[in-house]
Structure formats: C-alpha cells, structure tokens
Steps between C-alpha positions, in 0.01 A plus 500: 500500500771750603704399200211571266435838668863600462491414131181703455648801683816480294300486182296797610817698573637404160202610292371794701752755368385433148143605575587788729714690245331774294538460122765730351359825356424485130752684288365825353447474124771679307380789290544441128785699346372781278501447126792698358406690185749689285447780246754620244463852355656620176532864613518693828183539705360847437176673590331390178558272203544133413704402804282702737192301395675169568626629832141591583414140413768368738369721777147374433619140547669586828195689627256224401698201632690653791717258697432220252747656257832679500554710186829629362585713197814584304476814288686637197604159364607506136357239264747225412782356716425731794141380506603134502741563788237678710224246429735213584606671821137538610438130434810405697381715791186288533244705309233259381311744276686749281338766279709631209306788337692592186501348152879464499484292819321215323805298391696552825192391694464181297870423542492536878168312523661190347749492789237561770199280415353545850479879456208661316563788261266758348636647176305822457475606131679178398339236281695179566377271777648200681364268772616752763477816287171680436457805280265794537448823316240771463316616190654844516376569148144525632596797714700649214196495272293682762777756553504554125132592509570760770801635311307520175230706669731754669787537253491823303769404248382143447861393541621281787854391582595157632824437692556125469742262671561195282315377187359188666138392434376643830622847405370473144160400636494817707605731218248349260213492749563862597504607135180307425329650804609850407391457137164354607403853606734696269567305177774745398703458820865401473746347749877561482728241660850534646676177598739506796606133525489542876234448766629749754707802396335816635733752327447341159127457564479873571706592194278285277187670635650844443591403143142393435357818651723698261330317210146630567409209731267611779436159662781270614473129573775266620594140563799546727552471874520852643281810519743712293257544210229623737739750656601623155136550402434695819804718434402575141131555565407195291286195576598139570360158580636350823604137484531235771396746775296811563755781453298810583738567787775596252277613211181644653417713196645278227341166580205410279440154639696214658524140383579317825608143566365313801711203619403460866206263453688268267813487715299436815296225336810319381660519844182363659502211254857410587420512872203270437700264282287571193741713294527385140691629201290676243458807284277799575435799277260722689372843420222741583256216567732342759584834664866484395476810281303812588454839338404808699663774709401766247671837496337843503515545120265207433134603472245299696341374178833355385556335838156341478570381147831337597351329806208374291741349246691343790181321601454390140846342500431325830176354364657392170291743298808692384836359390785736405623266225169433329447640151165640402366517146839616375827310555778633720814583306862525608687828455653348185156434349478125561179351639565380856140442619239399246158667507276349765785305659633513857862402556552188711716503811791323323484759221502786749784343697708472183426850371773629271352800316397861550151606398401778264538834671824411678801686368820302524630151441618202700870511590710242318 
C-alpha cells in the first residue's frame, strides 16, 4: 500500500509542472515589408511638364497606399546606357515594381527585365512587352485635337507654331491631330514645325518659340519637357497651348488651354495589383475616356462659347462620337498631297501607332 502511494506521489510530482506552466506568449506577427517601387525620370523635376506629371503620379501612389509601399525616384536620367545603369541599380536594391516613363527607356528596361524576372516593369510610352514588362501610354492626340479647336477659334493670323522633340509616331500624332482640329474650325489654318531632336532643352525650346513668333505665328504648341515655350509666349504677348501640365502660373495671359496627363490612377492600380498578386503584363492605350488625358484650364483670352465648344467635343471623344483621325466625305491628305485617310475611314490603332506622315496644313518635313 505504502509502496503504491509513493509511486503515485512521485508520478504526481513528475507531471504536475507540465500542467502548471503557462503556455509561452504567441509571437507577434511581423509586419510585411513595404513594396519598393522605383521611378526613373528623363529630366529634372520642375513645377510643370512631363516629369512633373509622373512625379504627381508617384505621390498619388504613396498617398493612396501609405505604409504598404515605399517609393523612390531618380531624376534627369539620359536615355541609353545611363538609363540601363539606373534601372538595374533599382532592381538590385530590391524594388519589385519599376516605372520607366520615356520612350528611350524601352530597350534598357527590356534588357534589365531579362536579368530580373521577379521584378515587374512598366514601360511608359514603350510598345514592347515581356512576361514581366507591361506597356502603357496615353492618347495624347485626343487632347491635341481639342487644343487645335481652341487655337483655331482664337488665332488671329491662322498660323500656329509647333516646337517638336523627336519625329516619333507619338509626336507626329500630336502635330497632325492639332492641325486637323485647328482646320476643322479654320480650314485655311497652317502649322509650322521646328524640330529640336531633344526632349528637354529649355534654352533651345525658347529660341524655337521666338523664331516662330517672328514668322507671324500667334499660337505656339510644343512637345518637349519644359515650360520654356509658355514663358516665351507670355514674354512676347502671344498665345500658347500648355502641355503635360496646367502652366498658367508661368503664362497667366498666354495660356489658351492645357492638355494634361493624369498618371496617378493607373500607377496606383498597378501597385495594388502587385500587392494582391494579380499583376499581369499587358498593353494599355488610354485617353480621354479613361481619364488619362484631359483638356481644360482655359486662359482669359478664350471666350466662354469656345470653352463650351471644346468641352463638348471632349465629351464626344469620350463617347466615341468623335475621332481625330476619321475622315469625313473627303479624304485626308498629307502635306505632300498623298491620301493618308480615305473618305469615310477611321485609322486603326496600329495605323495611328505607326504614323509616319504630316497632314495637309503642316509646313515642314520629317527629319531624315
């Protein structure tokens, strides 16, 4: 009996500590590391222009997603070898989503993407995709057509000047759409073009605008990265169409209208998709309908009736009722006299994306 009791007591002593101990506290879940997102800019960040709109897009991502993301940018990166070095460096630093908004970044982006298959890339204005490279662009030509309507209504000389960067399809689309819009309300309107072969060169942009103003131009348009043309128009008492951003701050009297680019929604959506694991490569070409291009911010020289007309045509583009590259009863001709859009025909997206002509009413030729 005593022996059995001793064994029972010993057993109790042996097992009791196990049941008397409190379970260890559960480890606190570790917060997920923020998604690192990189942006590469082809010019310095200024108060307005191409880079400013993409920087606004980056800020929109950060504001919308907060601690879920950590965004970084590198500005004033030349297209070519410098771009490849910067993009590669961002990938090596652990950025899992990299936006490269310049046409000349397309090939460097693709090259780096092959070496970092786990990183997602967004080639903005590019056209080549890969499993981890998506492309996106905006139908800037829609805004250009609307700006042409405004310019055609307010120009006294019927002569506009266009300061252009490079003769790539995107720029040709803009020149042609602007000319067609201007001539839709003033069939005798003409557009003079000066090519810079540069995206961002404020002194040369200004000089080109001044040259055009000396040739009876009273409305200036541009496809470059600074606000130099707007400043020149303000200085000379002429008119100009702002591009990328609203530029009334530097040209309060000169600005007719602004064609603005809106990147925040697209950038934020793509970041959300990567966070959710649903990001896929693809190609987007959005315009007025998608909210990626907007026309407004009219200046004081634009009558209310003209503003209403432009905004009404903007709604027509959004609804599909109006297309800048649709011929009516008569064909659209190039400035060399060749038919480029047959009567009753609307150019397809591939035809617009491969545009290689200047329409009737544009003075100048494509650089060799």
